[in-house]
PAZAPA-4460 file (N, C-alpha, C; in steps of 0.05 Angstrom, whole numbers, plus 32768, in hexadecimal, padded with zeros to 4 digits):
% residues 259
    n_x    n_y    n_z   ca_x   ca_y   ca_z    c_x    c_y    c_z   seq   type   mol
   7F7E   811E   82C8   7F86   8107   82B7   7F96   8111   829F     1      X     A
   7FAC   8103   8299   7FBD   810B   8283   7FAF   8106   8268     2      X     A
   7FB8   8114   8254   7FAB   8113   8239   7FB8   80FD   8229     3      X     A
   7FAC   80F7   8211   7FB8   80E4   81FF   7FCF   80F1   81F0     4      X     A
   7FE0   80E0   81E4   7FF8   80E9   81D6   7FF1   80FD   81C1     5      X     A
   7FDD   80F7   81B0   7FD7   810A   819B   7FCD   8125   81A5     6      X     A
   7FC0   8125   81BC   7FB7   813E   81C8   7FCE   814E   81D3     7      X     A
   7FE2   8140   81DE   7FFA   814D   81E8   8009   815A   81D1     8      X     A
   800C   814B   81BB   801A   8156   81A3   800B   816F   8199     9      X     A
   7FF1   816E   8198   7FE1   8184   818F   7FE4   819D   81A2    10      X     A
   7FE5   8197   81BC   7FE9   81AD   81CF   8004   81BA   81CC    11      X     A
   8019   81AA   81C8   8034   81B5   81C5   8036   81C5   81AB    12      X     A
   802A   81BB   8196   802B   81CA   817C   801C   81E4   817E    13      X     A
   8008   81E6   818F   7FF8   81FE   8192   8006   8214   81A2    14      X     A
   801C   820C   81B0   802B   8220   81C0   8038   8235   81AE    15      X     A
   8035   824E   81B6   8041   8264   81A6   805D   826C   81B0    16      X     A
   8063   8265   81C9   807D   826C   81D4   8089   8254   81E2    17      X     A
   80A3   8255   81E7   80B1   8240   81F5   80A7   823D   8211    18      X     A
   809F   8254   821D   8095   8253   8239   807B   8244   823A    19      X     A
   806A   8248   8227   8050   8239   8226   8055   821B   8223    20      X     A
   8069   8215   8212   806F   81F8   820D   8079   81EC   8227    21      X     A
   808B   81FA   8235   8096   81EF   824F   8080   81EB   8263    22      X     A
   806C   81FD   8263   8056   81FA   8276   8045   81E2   8270    23      X     A
   8040   81DD   8256   8031   81C5   824D   803F   81AC   8255    24      X     A
   8059   81AB   8250   8069   8193   8255   806B   818F   8273    25      X     A
   806F   81A4   8283   8072   81A1   82A0   8058   8196   82AC    26      X     A
   8041   81A0   82A2   8027   8196   82AC   8024   8178   82A5    27      X     A
   802B   8171   828C   8027   8155   8284   803A   8143   8293    28      X     A
   8053   814C   8297   8066   813B   82A6   805D   8136   82C2    29      X     A
   8051   814A   82CE   8046   8147   82EA   8030   8132   82EA    30      X     A
   801F   8132   82D6   8009   811E   82D4   8014   8102   82CF    31      X     A
   8029   8101   82BE   8035   80E7   82B8   8043   80DC   82D1    32      X     A
   8051   80ED   82E0   805E   80E4   82F9   8049   80D9   830C    33      X     A
   8032   80E7   830E   801D   80DE   8321   8012   80C3   8318    34      X     A
   800E   80BF   82FE   8004   80A5   82F3   8018   808F   82F9    35      X     A
   8032   8095   82F6   8047   8081   82FC   8047   807A   831A    36      X     A
   8044   808F   832B   8043   808A   8347   802B   807A   8350    37      X     A
   8014   807E   8343   7FFC   8070   8349   7FFB   8054   833C    38      X     A
   8010   804E   832C   8011   8034   831F   7FF9   802F   830D    39      X     A
   7FF3   8043   82FC   7FDC   8042   82EA   7FE3   8030   82D2    40      X     A
   7FDF   8016   82D5   7FE8   8003   82C0   7FDA   8007   82A5    41      X     A
   7FC0   800E   82A6   7FB1   8010   828D   7FBB   8025   827A    42      X     A
   7FC7   803B   8285   7FD1   8051   8274   7FEF   8053   8275    43      X     A
   7FFD   803F   827F   801A   8040   8281   8027   8043   8266    44      X     A
   801E   8033   8252   802B   8034   8238   8026   804F   822A    45      X     A
   800E   805B   8230   8007   8075   8224   8019   808A   8231    46      X     A
   801D   8089   824A   802E   809D   8258   804B   809A   824F    47      X     A
   8055   8082   824B   8071   807E   8242   8073   8089   8225    48      X     A
   805F   8085   8215   8060   8090   81F9   8061   80AE   81FA    49      X     A
   8052   80BB   820C   8053   80D8   820E   806F   80E1   8219    50      X     A
   807A   80D0   822A   8094   80D7   8235   80A9   80D6   821F    51      X     A
   80A6   80C4   820C   80B8   80C3   81F5   80B7   80DD   81E5    52      X     A
   809E   80E7   81E1   809B   8100   81D2   80A8   8117   81E2    53      X     A
   80A4   8117   81FC   80B0   812C   820D   80CE   812B   820B    54      X     A
   80D9   8112   820C   80F6   810E   8209   8100   8119   81EE    55      X     A
   80F1   8114   81D9   80F9   811E   81BE   80FA   813C   81BD    56      X     A
   80EA   8149   81CE   80EA   8167   81CF   8101   8172   81DF    57      X     A
   810F   815F   81ED   8126   8168   81FD   8122   816C   821A    58      X     A
   810B   8164   8224   8105   8167   8241   810D   814E   8250    59      X     A
   8113   8150   826B   811B   8139   827B   8105   8123   827B    60      X     A
   810E   810A   8279   80FC   80F4   8278   8106   80DC   8288    61      X     A
   811A   80E0   8298   8127   80CA   82A6   8114   80BD   82BA    62      X     A
   8100   80CB   82C3   80EE   80C0   82D7   80DC   80A9   82CC    63      X     A
   80DD   80A5   82B2   80CD   808F   82A6   80DD   8076   82A0    64      X     A
   80F6   8075   82A8   8107   805E   82A1   80FD   8044   82AC    65      X     A
   80F4   8044   82C5   80EB   802B   82D1   80D1   8022   82C4    66      X     A
   80C1   8034   82BA   80A8   802D   82AD   80AD   801E   8293    67      X     A
   80C4   8024   8286   80CC   8016   826D   80CF   7FF8   8274    68      X     A
   80DD   7FF3   828A   80E2   7FD7   8292   80C8   7FC8   8298    69      X     A
   80B5   7FD6   82A4   809B   7FCA   82AA   808C   7FC3   8290    70      X     A
   808E   7FD5   827C   8080   7FCF   8263   808D   7FB8   8254    71      X     A
   80A7   7FB6   8256   80B6   7FA1   8248   80AE   7F86   8254    72      X     A
   80A9   7F85   826E   80A1   7F6D   827C   8084   7F65   8277    73      X     A
   8075   7F76   826A   8059   7F71   8264   8056   7F5B   824F    74      X     A
   8041   7F49   8251   803D   7F35   823D   802F   7F40   8224    75      X     A
   8026   7F59   8226   8017   7F66   8210   802A   7F73   81FC    76      X     A
   8029   7F6A   81E3   803C   7F73   81CF   803D   7F92   81CB    77      X     A
   8025   7FA0   81C8   8026   7FBD   81C4   8035   7FCB   81DB    78      X     A
   8031   7FC2   81F4   803E   7FCE   820B   805C   7FC7   820A    79      X     A
   8062   7FAF   8203   807F   7FA6   8202   808D   7FB7   81EC    80      X     A
   8080   7FBC   81D6   808C   7FCB   81C0   8093   7FE8   81C9    81      X     A
   8080   7FF5   81D7   8085   8010   81E2   809B   800F   81F6    82      X     A
   809B   7FFA   8207   80B0   7FF8   821B   80CC   7FF6   820F    83      X     A
   80CF   7FE5   81FA   80E9   7FE2   81ED   80F1   7FFC   81DF    84      X     A
   80DE   8009   81D2   80E5   8023   81C5   80EF   8037   81DA    85      X     A
   80E0   8039   81F0   80E8   804B   8205   8104   8044   8211    86      X     A
   8108   802A   8214   8122   8020   821E   8139   802B   820D    87      X     A
   8136   8029   81F3   814B   8031   81E1   814F   804F   81DF    88      X     A
   8139   805E   81E5   813B   807B   81E3   8142   8089   81FE    89      X     A
   8137   807E   8213   813A   808C   822D   8152   8082   823D    90      X     A
   815D   806B   8236   8174   805F   8245   818C   805D   8233    91      X     A
   81A3   805C   823F   81BC   8055   8230   81CC   8041   8241    92      X     A
   81E2   8038   8237   81F1   8023   8244   81FC   802B   825F    93      X     A
   81FC   8045   8265   8207   804F   827F   81F1   8050   8294    94      X     A
   81D8   804C   828C   81C1   804E   829F   81C1   8036   82B1    95      X     A
   81C0   803B   82CB   81C2   8025   82DF   81AB   8011   82DD    96      X     A
   8192   801B   82D7   817B   800A   82D7   817B   7FF7   82BF    97      X     A
   818E   7FFB   82AC   818F   7FEA   8295   8194   7FCD   829C    98      X     A
   81A3   7FC8   82B1   81AA   7FAD   82B9   8191   7F9D   82C1    99      X     A
   817C   7FAC   82C9   8163   7F9E   82D2   8153   7F92   82BB   100      X     A
   8159   7F9B   82A2   814A   7F91   828B   8155   7F77   8280   101      X     A
   816D   7F6F   8289   817A   7F57   827E   8168   7F3E   827E   102      X     A
   815B   7F3A   8295   8149   7F23   8297   8133   7F23   8283   103      X     A
   8126   7F3A   827F   8110   7F3C   826C   811B   7F37   8250   104      X     A
   8132   7F42   8249   813E   7F3D   822F   8143   7F20   822B   105      X     A
   814E   7F12   823F   8154   7EF6   823D   813A   7EE6   8237   106      X     A
   8124   7EED   8245   810B   7EDF   8240   8100   7EE5   8224   107      X     A
   8102   7EFE   821C   80F6   7F06   8202   8106   7EFA   81EA   108      X     A
   8120   7EF5   81EF   8130   7EE9   81DA   8127   7ECC   81D4   109      X     A
   8118   7EC0   81E6   810E   7EA5   81E2   80F0   7EA5   81DC   110      X     A
   80E4   7EBD   81D7   80C8   7EBF   81D3   80BF   7EB2   81B9   111      X     A
   80A6   7EA9   81B8   809C   7E9B   81A0   8096   7EAF   8189   112      X     A
   8093   7EC8   8190   808D   7EDC   817B   80A6   7EE8   816F   113      X     A
   80A9   7EE8   8155   80C1   7EF3   8148   80C3   7F11   814E   114      X     A
   80AC   7F1F   8151   80AD   7F3C   8156   80B7   7F43   8171   115      X     A
   80B0   7F33   8185   80BB   7F37   81A0   80D9   7F31   81A1   116      X     A
   80E1   7F1B   8194   80FE   7F15   8192   810C   7F2B   8184   117      X     A
   8100   7F36   816E   810C   7F4C   815F   8110   7F65   8171   118      X     A
   80FC   7F6B   8182   80FF   7F82   8194   8116   7F7E   81A7   119      X     A
   8117   7F66   81B2   812D   7F60   81C6   8148   7F62   81B8   120      X     A
   814B   7F57   81A0   8164   7F58   8192   816C   7F75   818B   121      X     A
   8159   7F85   8183   815E   7FA1   817C   8169   7FB0   8195   122      X     A
   815C   7FAA   81AC   8165   7FB7   81C5   8181   7FAF   81CC   123      X     A
   8187   7F95   81C9   81A2   7F8B   81CF   81B6   7F99   81BC   124      X     A
   81AF   7F9C   81A3   81C1   7FA8   818F   81C6   7FC6   8194   125      X     A
   81B3   7FD2   81A3   81B6   7FEF   81A8   81C2   7FF5   81C4   126      X     A
   81BD   7FE3   81D7   81C3   7FEB   81F3   81D5   7FD8   8202   127      X     A
   81DB   7FC0   81F8   81E9   7FAC   8208   8204   7FB5   8212   128      X     A
   8207   7FB1   822C   8221   7FB6   8239   8231   7F9C   8239   129      X     A
   824A   7F9D   8242   825A   7F84   8243   824D   7F70   8256   130      X     A
   8243   7F79   826D   8236   7F66   8280   821D   7F5A   8274   131      X     A
   820D   7F6A   8267   81F5   7F5F   825A   81FC   7F4C   8244   132      X     A
   8211   7F53   8235   821A   7F42   821F   8222   7F27   8227   133      X     A
   8230   7F25   823E   8239   7F0A   8248   8221   7EF9   824F   134      X     A
   820C   7F05   8259   81F4   7EF6   8261   81E3   7EEE   8249   135      X     A
   81E2   7F00   8235   81D0   7EFC   821E   81DC   7EF0   8205   136      X     A
   81F7   7EEF   8203   8204   7EE8   81EA   81FB   7ECC   81E0   137      X     A
   81F7   7EB9   81F1   81EF   7E9E   81E9   81D3   7E9F   81DD   138      X     A
   81C1   7EAE   81E9   81A5   7EB0   81DF   81A5   7EBF   81C4   139      X     A
   81B5   7ED4   81C2   81B6   7EE3   81A8   81C1   7ED1   8192   140      X     A
   81D7   7EC3   8198   81E4   7EB2   8184   81D2   7E9B   817C   141      X     A
   81C1   7E91   818E   81AF   7E7B   8187   819B   7E84   8172   142      X     A
   8195   7E9E   8172   8181   7EA8   815E   818D   7EAA   8142   143      X     A
   81A7   7EA7   813F   81B4   7EA6   8125   81AA   7E8D   8115   144      X     A
   81A0   7E79   8124   8196   7E60   8118   8178   7E61   8114   145      X     A
   816B   7E78   811A   814E   7E7A   8117   8145   7E74   80FB   146      X     A
   812D   7E6A   80F8   8121   7E64   80DE   8118   7E7E   80D0   147      X     A
   8117   7E94   80DF   810C   7EAD   80D5   8124   7EC0   80CD   148      X     A
   8126   7EC8   80B4   813C   7EDA   80AC   813C   7EF5   80BA   149      X     A
   8124   7EFF   80C1   8121   7F18   80D0   8130   7F16   80EB   150      X     A
   812C   7EFF   80F9   8139   7EFB   8113   8157   7EF6   810F   151      X     A
   815F   7EE7   80FB   817C   7EE2   80F6   818B   7EFC   80F1   152      X     A
   817F   7F0D   80E1   818C   7F27   80DC   818F   7F38   80F5   153      X     A
   8179   7F39   8105   817A   7F48   811E   818F   7F3D   8131   154      X     A
   8191   7F22   8132   81A4   7F15   8144   81C1   7F1C   813C   155      X     A
   81C6   7F1C   8122   81E1   7F22   8118   81E8   7F3F   8120   156      X     A
   81D6   7F51   811D   81DB   7F6E   8124   81DE   7F71   8142   157      X     A
   81CF   7F62   8152   81D2   7F64   816F   81ED   7F58   8178   158      X     A
   81F6   7F44   816A   820F   7F37   8171   8227   7F4A   816B   159      X     A
   8223   7F5C   8158   8238   7F70   8153   823D   7F81   816C   160      X     A
   8227   7F89   8178   822A   7F9A   8190   8237   7F8B   81A7   161      X     A
   822F   7F72   81AB   823B   7F62   81C1   8258   7F5D   81BC   162      X     A
   8260   7F55   81A4   827C   7F50   819E   828E   7F69   819F   163      X     A
   8282   7F80   819A   8291   7F99   819D   8297   7F9E   81BB   164      X     A
   8284   7F96   81CC   8288   7F9A   81E8   829A   7F84   81F4   165      X     A
   8299   7F6B   81E9   82A8   7F55   81F3   82B6   7F46   81DC   166      X     A
   82CB   7F52   81D1   82D8   7F47   81B9   82E2   7F2A   81BC   167      X     A
   82E9   7F23   81D5   82F4   7F08   81D9   82E0   7EF1   81D4   168      X     A
   82C7   7EF8   81D2   82B2   7EE4   81CC   82B0   7EDD   81AF   169      X     A
   82BD   7EED   819E   82BA   7EEA   8181   82C1   7ECE   8177   170      X     A
   82D7   7EC3   8181   82DF   7EA8   8177   82CB   7E93   817C   171      X     A
   82BB   7E95   8191   82A8   7E81   8199   8291   7E7F   8184   172      X     A
   828C   7E95   8175   8275   7E96   8164   827C   7E99   8146   173      X     A
   8295   7E97   8140   829E   7E9B   8124   8290   7E87   8111   174      X     A
   8290   7E6D   8118   8285   7E59   8107   8267   7E5D   8101   175      X     A
   8258   7E64   8116   823B   7E6A   8112   8237   7E82   8101   176      X     A
   8248   7E96   8104   8245   7EAF   80F4   824C   7EA9   80D6   177      X     A
   8261   7E9A   80D2   8269   7E93   80B6   8252   7E83   80A8   178      X     A
   8244   7E73   80B8   822E   7E64   80AD   8218   7E76   80A1   179      X     A
   8216   7E8F   80AB   8201   7EA1   80A0   8207   7EA9   8084   180      X     A
   8220   7EA6   807A   8226   7EAE   805F   8219   7E9C   804A   181      X     A
   820D   7E86   8053   81FE   7E74   8041   81E0   7E7C   8040   182      X     A
   81D9   7E90   804F   81BD   7E98   8051   81B3   7EA3   8036   183      X     A
   8199   7E9F   8030   818E   7EA9   8017   8183   7EC6   801A   184      X     A
   8180   7ECF   8032   8175   7EEA   8037   818C   7EFE   8035   185      X     A
   8189   7F12   8024   819D   7F27   8021   81A1   7F37   803A   186      X     A
   818B   7F3B   8049   818C   7F4A   8062   819E   7F3C   8076   187      X     A
   819B   7F21   8078   81AC   7F11   808A   81C9   7F12   8080   188      X     A
   81CD   7F10   8066   81E8   7F10   805B   81F7   7F29   8062   189      X     A
   81EA   7F40   805E   81F8   7F5A   8062   81FE   7F5D   8080   190      X     A
   81EC   7F53   8091   81F1   7F55   80AF   8208   7F42   80B6   191      X     A
   8209   7F2A   80A9   821E   7F17   80AF   8239   7F22   80A6   192      X     A
   823A   7F2E   808F   8254   7F39   8085   825D   7F50   8097   193      X     A
   824A   7F61   80A0   8252   7F76   80B3   825C   7F6B   80CD   194      X     A
   8250   7F55   80D6   8259   7F48   80EF   8275   7F3D   80EC   195      X     A
   827A   7F31   80D5   8295   7F26   80D0   82AA   7F3D   80CE   196      X     A
   82A2   7F53   80C2   82B3   7F6A   80C1   82BB   7F73   80DD   197      X     A
   82A8   7F74   80EF   82AD   7F7C   810A   82C0   7F69   8118   198      X     A
   82BC   7F4F   8114   82CD   7F3B   8120   82EA   7F3E   8116   199      X     A
   82ED   7F42   80FC   8308   7F45   80F0   8316   7F5E   80FD   200      X     A
   8306   7F73   8102   8312   7F8B   810D   8318   7F88   812B   201      X     A
   8308   7F77   8139   830B   7F76   8156   831D   7F5F   8160   202      X     A
   831D   7F49   8151   832A   7F30   815B   833D   7F24   8146   203      X     A
   8356   7F2A   8149   836A   7F20   8135   836C   7F02   8136   204      X     A
   8366   7EF5   814D   8368   7ED8   814F   8356   7EC9   813D   205      X     A
   833F   7ED6   8135   832B   7EC9   8125   832F   7ECC   8107   206      X     A
   8343   7EDD   8100   8346   7EE4   80E3   834D   7ECB   80D2   207      X     A
   835F   7EBA   80DD   8367   7EA2   80CD   834F   7E90   80C6   208      X     A
   833C   7E8D   80D9   8324   7E7D   80D3   8312   7E8B   80BF   209      X     A
   8312   7EA5   80C0   8300   7EB4   80AD   830C   7EB5   8091   210      X     A
   8327   7EB4   808F   8334   7EB4   8074   832C   7E9C   8064   211      X     A
   8324   7E86   8071   831C   7E6E   8062   8303   7E73   8051   212      X     A
   82F3   7E87   8058   82DA   7E8C   8049   82DD   7E9F   8032   213      X     A
   82F6   7EA8   802D   82FB   7EBB   8017   82EF   7EB1   7FFC   214      X     A
   82F4   7E97   7FF5   82E8   7E8D   7FDC   82C9   7E90   7FDB   215      X     A
   82BD   7E8B   7FF2   829F   7E8E   7FF4   8297   7EAB   7FF0   216      X     A
   82A7   7EBD   7FFB   82A1   7EDA   7FF9   82A3   7EE3   7FDC   217      X     A
   82B9   7ED9   7FCE   82BD   7EE0   7FB2   82A6   7ED5   7FA1   218      X     A
   829E   7EBC   7FA7   8288   7EB0   7F98   826E   7EBF   7F9C   219      X     A
   8269   7EC8   7FB4   8251   7ED8   7FBA   8251   7EF2   7FAB   220      X     A
   8268   7EFF   7FAA   826B   7F18   7F9B   8267   7F14   7F7E   221      X     A
   8272   7EFE   7F73   826F   7EF8   7F56   8251   7EF2   7F4F   222      X     A
   8244   7EE4   7F61   8227   7EDF   7F5D   8217   7EF8   7F5C   223      X     A
   821E   7F0B   7F6D   8210   7F25   7F6D   8215   7F34   7F53   224      X     A
   822E   7F33   7F4A   8234   7F42   7F31   8226   7F35   7F19   225      X     A
   8222   7F1B   7F1A   8215   7F0D   7F03   81F7   7F0B   7F06   226      X     A
   81ED   7F15   7F1D   81D0   7F13   7F22   81C1   7F25   7F0F   227      X     A
   81AB   7F1A   7F03   819A   7F2A   7EF2   818A   7F3E   7F02   228      X     A
   8177   7F4B   7EF5   8166   7F5F   7F03   8156   7F52   7F19   229      X     A
   8159   7F5D   7F31   814A   7F53   7F48   813D   7F6B   7F56   230      X     A
   8123   7F6F   7F53   8117   7F88   7F5D   811A   7F8B   7F7C   231      X     A
   811D   7F75   7F8A   811F   7F76   7FA7   813A   7F82   7FB0   232      X     A
   8150   7F7E   7FA0   816A   7F86   7FA9   8177   7F99   7F95   233      X     A
   816A   7F9F   7F7F   8176   7FB0   7F6A   8176   7FCE   7F72   234      X     A
   818C   7FDB   7F6F   818E   7FF8   7F73   819C   8004   7F5A   235      X     A
   818C   8012   7F4A   8196   801F   7F32   81A5   800B   7F20   236      X     A
   819A   7FF3   7F1D   81A6   7FDF   7F0C   81BC   7FCF   7F18   237      X     A
   81C3   7FD3   7F31   81D8   7FC4   7F3F   81CB   7FB2   7F54   238      X     A
   81D3   7F98   7F53   81C8   7F85   7F66   81D3   7F88   7F82   239      X     A
   81C3   7F91   7F94   81CA   7F94   7FB0   81E5   7FA1   7FB4   240      X     A
   81E8   7FBA   7FAC   8203   7FC8   7FAF   820D   7FC9   7FCB   241      X     A
   81FB   7FCA   7FDF   8203   7FCC   7FFB   8212   7FB2   8004   242      X     A
   8207   7F9B   7FFC   8214   7F82   8002   822F   7F80   7FF3   243      X     A
   822F   7F89   7FDA   8249   7F89   7FCB   825E   7F99   7FD9   244      X     A
   8257   7FB1   7FE2   826A   7FC2   7FF0   8275   7FB5   8009   245      X     A
   8263   7FA8   8018   826C   7F9B   8031   827F   7F84   802B   246      X     A
   8279   7F75   8015   828A   7F5E   800E   82A6   7F68   8005   247      X     A
   82A6   7F7E   7FF5   82C0   7F89   7FEC   82D0   7F93   8004   248      X     A
   82C2   7FA0   8017   82CF   7FAA   802F   82DC   7F93   803F   249      X     A
   82CD   7F7D   8042   82D7   7F66   8051   82EF   7F59   8043   250      X     A
   82ED   7F56   8028   8303   7F4A   8019   831C   7F5C   801B   251      X     A
   8318   7F76   801A   832F   7F89   801C   833C   7F87   8038   252      X     A
   832B   7F84   804C   8335   7F82   8067   8345   7F68   806C   253      X     A
   833A   7F53   8061   8348   7F39   8063   8362   7F39   8053   254      X     A
   8361   7F47   803C   837A   7F49   802C   8390   7F59   803A   255      X     A
   8388   7F6E   8048   839B   7F7E   8057   83A8   7F6D   806D   256      X     A
   8398   7F5C   807A   83A2   7F4B   8090   83B6   7F36   8085   257      X     A
   83B3   7F2F   806B   83C5   7F1B   8060   83DF   7F27   8057   258      X     A
   83DE   7F41   8052   83F6   7F4E   8047   840D   7F4F   805B   259      X     A
***
């Protein structure tokens, strides 16, 4: 029977040579493969967590890719969380099995839990291909209207990835994205400004519509400059300098396009 993650870490740290470490990892990988083959559901999340550690050490871990998809499909949040983490670490957009996760992502984007929706959006933002983007873009964009600022911010960041892969979709979502600039959450605002920056860079057709919001951008920047001390956003006496930099960058980019 394979050991727990903490015991594996302890065993690896106790190794005095690289050869000893390889022997420990080889033995554990064999046990993990056997557990996957036997479909040991009760310890699947534990084995995938160990596989992540093995991957971080630089050893092959491709044999656990399908197990990630099984964990993501689980209704149990702790298992789903490990599955999504493994998905983002063990797979990339060139991995063939990635297309199999699209259905699970689509379901989780409509989940009642903000944390499950957040996991799905984070995965889309890290891994979405053009094909996945076309299937999921409507679900991701709908989360821009969520009542939860955590979800709205994640949705804006995920949309950046999709629009980079499919720039021609930008015009369809410009109005909804511009609407985020009225948000009261600074996290949502900075994500929205970054999203608009990407659209300006990718899709020249949308620039004229975006230029109409220049007065709103200037007003937002002025409000930040006049804002008193705010412990939540203050950095060395400056109110949210990261948002200010993004706004200045966007205004400069729009100014260059007008020249």
